[in-house]
C-alpha positions in Angstrom: 106.1 66.2 -40.7 104.9 66.5 -37.1 101.9 68.6 -36.0 101.4 70.2 -32.6 99.5 73.0 -31.1 100.5 76.3 -29.6 98.1 78.3 -27.4 97.6 80.5 -24.4 96.1 78.5 -21.5 94.1 80.8 -19.2 91.4 80.8 -16.6 88.9 81.6 -19.3 89.4 78.8 -21.8 89.7 75.1 -22.0 91.6 73.5 -19.1 95.0 71.9 -19.6 93.9 68.4 -18.8 90.9 68.5 -21.3 93.1 70.0 -24.0 96.0 67.5 -23.5 93.6 64.6 -23.7 91.9 66.0 -26.8 95.2 66.6 -28.5 96.4 63.0 -27.9 93.1 61.6 -29.0 93.5 63.5 -32.3 97.1 62.3 -32.8 98.8 65.7 -32.4 102.3 65.2 -31.2 102.8 68.2 -28.9 101.4 71.1 -26.9 103.3 74.3 -26.5 102.0 76.9 -24.1 102.9 80.6 -23.6 104.0 82.3 -20.4 103.6 85.7 -18.8 104.0 86.0 -15.1 101.9 89.2 -15.1 101.5 92.3 -17.3 102.1 95.7 -15.7 98.9 97.9 -15.8 101.0 100.9 -16.9 103.0 99.8 -19.9 105.0 101.7 -22.5 106.4 98.7 -24.4 104.3 98.3 -27.5 102.6 95.0 -28.2 104.5 93.3 -31.0 101.3 92.3 -32.7 100.1 95.9 -32.8 97.1 97.6 -31.2 95.8 96.7 -27.7 97.4 93.8 -25.8 94.9 90.8 -25.8 93.6 89.9 -22.4 95.0 86.4 -22.6 98.5 87.7 -22.1 97.9 88.6 -18.5 95.7 85.6 -17.7 98.1 82.8 -18.6 98.4 79.8 -16.2 101.8 78.9 -14.9 103.2 76.8 -17.7 104.7 74.0 -15.6 101.6 73.5 -13.5 99.5 73.5 -16.6 101.7 71.1 -18.5 101.8 68.7 -15.5 98.0 68.6 -15.6 98.2 67.8 -19.3 100.9 65.2 -18.8 98.9 63.3 -16.2 96.1 62.5 -18.6 98.3 61.7 -21.6 101.0 59.1 -22.4 102.6 60.3 -25.6 102.0 64.1 -25.9 105.1 66.2 -25.8 104.9 69.0 -23.2 106.5 72.2 -24.4 106.8 75.8 -23.3 106.3 78.3 -26.1 108.0 80.1 -24.6 109.4 80.2 -21.0 110.7 83.7 -20.2 114.1 82.8 -18.9 115.1 86.4 -18.0 112.2 86.4 -15.5 113.0 83.0 -13.9 115.3 81.8 -11.2 117.5 79.2 -12.9 117.7 76.9 -9.9 114.0 76.7 -9.4 113.3 76.5 -13.1 115.8 73.7 -13.5 114.0 71.7 -10.8 110.6 72.4 -12.4 111.7 71.2 -15.8 113.4 68.1 -14.4 110.4 67.3 -12.1 108.0 67.5 -15.0 110.3 65.4 -17.2 110.4 62.8 -14.5 106.6 62.6 -13.8 105.8 62.7 -17.5 108.3 59.9 -18.5 110.6 62.2 -20.4 108.2 64.3 -22.5 109.4 67.8 -21.9 110.5 70.3 -24.5 111.8 73.6 -23.0 111.1 76.4 -25.4 112.9 79.6 -24.3 113.0 83.2 -25.2 114.2 86.6 -23.9 110.8 88.3 -23.8 109.5 91.6 -25.1 107.7 93.4 -22.3 110.3 95.6 -20.6 108.1 96.6 -17.7 107.3 93.0 -16.9 110.9 91.9 -16.8 111.9 95.0 -14.8 109.5 93.8 -12.1 111.6 90.7 -11.9 114.8 92.7 -11.4 115.9 92.2 -14.9 117.6 94.9 -17.0 116.2 94.7 -20.5 119.5 95.8 -21.9 121.3 92.7 -20.6 118.5 90.1 -20.9 120.2 88.3 -23.7 123.4 87.6 -21.8 121.3 86.8 -18.7 119.3 84.2 -20.7 122.4 82.5 -22.0 124.0 82.3 -18.6 120.9 81.0 -16.9 120.6 78.3 -19.6 124.2 77.2 -19.1 123.6 77.1 -15.3 120.5 75.0 -15.8 122.3 72.5 -18.0 124.9 72.2 -15.3 122.2 71.5 -12.6 120.7 68.9 -14.9 123.9 67.0 -15.7 126.3 67.3 -12.8 126.2 65.3 -9.6 127.7 68.4 -7.9 126.7 71.4 -9.9 128.7 74.6 -9.7 128.5 77.8 -11.7 130.2 81.1 -11.6 129.2 83.8 -14.0 128.3 87.5 -14.4 124.6 87.0 -13.3 124.5 83.4 -11.8 126.9 82.3 -9.1 126.7 79.3 -6.8 129.2 76.9 -5.3 128.8 73.1 -5.6 125.2 72.0 -4.9 123.2 68.9 -5.1 120.1 69.4 -7.3 117.7 66.5 -8.0 115.8 65.1 -9.7 117.7 64.8 -12.8 115.7 64.8 -16.1 114.7 61.5 -17.7 116.0 62.7 -21.0 119.7 62.8 -21.3 121.7 64.9 -21.2 118.6 67.1 -20.6 115.3 67.9 -22.2 115.7 69.6 -25.6 116.0 73.3 -25.6 114.1 75.1 -28.4 115.2 78.6 -28.8 112.5 81.1 -29.8 113.0 84.3 -31.7 114.1 85.7 -35.0 117.6 86.0 -36.5 118.9 87.8 -33.4 118.5 84.5 -31.5 120.6 82.5 -34.0 123.8 82.7 -31.9 121.8 81.4 -28.9 120.5 78.6 -31.1 123.9 77.7 -32.3 125.5 77.7 -28.8 122.8 76.5 -26.5 119.8 75.2 -28.6 118.7 71.8 -29.8 116.2 73.4 -32.3 114.9 76.7 -33.5 111.4 77.7 -32.5 110.7 80.0 -35.4 107.9 82.7 -35.2 105.2 82.4 -37.7 106.6 83.3 -41.1 106.1 82.2 -44.7 108.1 79.4 -46.2 109.5 81.9 -48.7 111.0 84.0 -45.8 111.9 81.0 -43.7 114.0 79.1 -46.3 116.9 81.6 -46.4 116.8 82.1 -42.7 117.2 78.3 -42.1 120.2 78.4 -44.4 121.8 81.2 -42.5 121.1 79.5 -39.2 122.6 76.2 -40.2 125.7 77.9 -41.7 126.2 79.7 -38.4 125.6 76.6 -36.3 127.6 74.3 -38.7 124.9 71.6 -38.2 121.4 70.6 -39.3 119.4 72.5 -36.7 115.8 71.2 -36.5 113.1 73.8 -37.0 109.6 74.0 -35.4 107.3 76.8 -36.7 105.2 78.5 -34.0 101.7 79.6 -34.9 101.9 78.1 -38.3 99.1 78.7 -40.8 96.7 75.9 -41.6 96.9 76.7 -45.4 97.9 73.5 -47.3 99.9 75.6 -49.8 101.9 77.0 -47.0 102.3 73.6 -45.3 103.6 72.2 -48.6 106.2 74.9 -48.5 107.3 74.1 -45.0 107.5 70.4 -45.9 109.8 71.2 -48.9 112.1 73.0 -46.5 112.4 70.0 -44.2 110.7 71.7 -41.2 110.4 69.2 -38.4 107.1 70.4 -36.8 104.3 72.9 -37.3 102.5 74.2 -34.3 99.0 75.3 -35.2 97.8 78.2 -33.2 94.6 77.5 -31.2 92.8 80.6 -29.9 91.8 80.7 -26.2 88.2 79.4 -26.2 85.8 77.4 -24.0 86.1 73.7 -24.2 83.4 73.0 -26.7 84.6 75.6 -29.1 88.2 74.5 -28.7 87.3 70.9 -29.6 85.5 72.0 -32.7 88.5 74.1 -33.7 90.8 71.1 -33.2 88.6 68.9 -35.4 89.1 71.4 -38.2 92.9 71.2 -37.7 92.8 67.4 -37.7 91.3 67.5 -41.2 94.2 69.7 -42.4 96.9 67.6 -40.8 95.4 64.3 -42.1 96.6 65.1 -45.6 100.2 64.7 -44.4 99.9 61.7 -42.2 
C-alpha cells in the first residue's frame, strides 16, 4: 500500500516547498492539496463538516502554484489536487496549467477533481449549482481533448471551441491520471471519465461494499485512494484487505516545526506496512 498526505496549504502554515521536501525525505509517495478560490463572506450553504467553516478554507494557496513549488524541490513525489474545483475553472486554462506542471515535474501530476459544495462560491464563477455535475463532465472531456489532440476541438452544452493548438502536452500519456472525488453520486463520473476513485474518509466496513458497487458499474478494477484516512493500524489493516491502492493521511495546517513533528508520527505508522 502507498501512503501520501492530504492537507490545506495556506499562508499561515508550512510552505509548499518545505512540505514537499519533508514528504519525500520521509518516503511518502504523494501530496494532495485542497482548493478554494475564495469563500463568500455571506454564505447560506452549510459546511459539510458541521459548525463554523474553518479559516483554512478561505486561505488556500493556488494549487498549481503550490504544487509547482513542491515539485521543484522533489524528484519522486506525486503532485495531486485534492480536489480541483472543475466547475469553477476555465477548462482551457486548467488544461494548460495541468500540462505545464506535468512537464516541469517530469510527469508527476495527479488531477483530483470534484464538483464542490459551496454554492455561493461557484455562483461567483458564473456556475449554476444545479448543473455543476454536467458542467464538470463536459469540462473534463474538453480538457482530455486539449491534452491529446494536435488540433483540439470541442462542441458541447457548456464548452464550445473550434480547432485550436494547445501546448504543452502532458508528459504522461494519454494524460495525467484523473482521480474523481466524492461519494456514490460520483460513481458514473468515475466510470466514464476517471482513472481512480478518490474516496472521502470512510471506514473500511463502509468502503468495501461501495468499492464493489463502483467496480460493477465501471466493469473494471478501479483503483481507490482514501482521502483523509485515519492513522489507526486496525483501520489501515482493513483498507489493506480491501486492496486500497493509497491512503492519504490528513495533516492539519500548522507552522513548519509542528508539521514536521506531525509527519514523523505518521512515518512511524506507515513504517509497519513498508
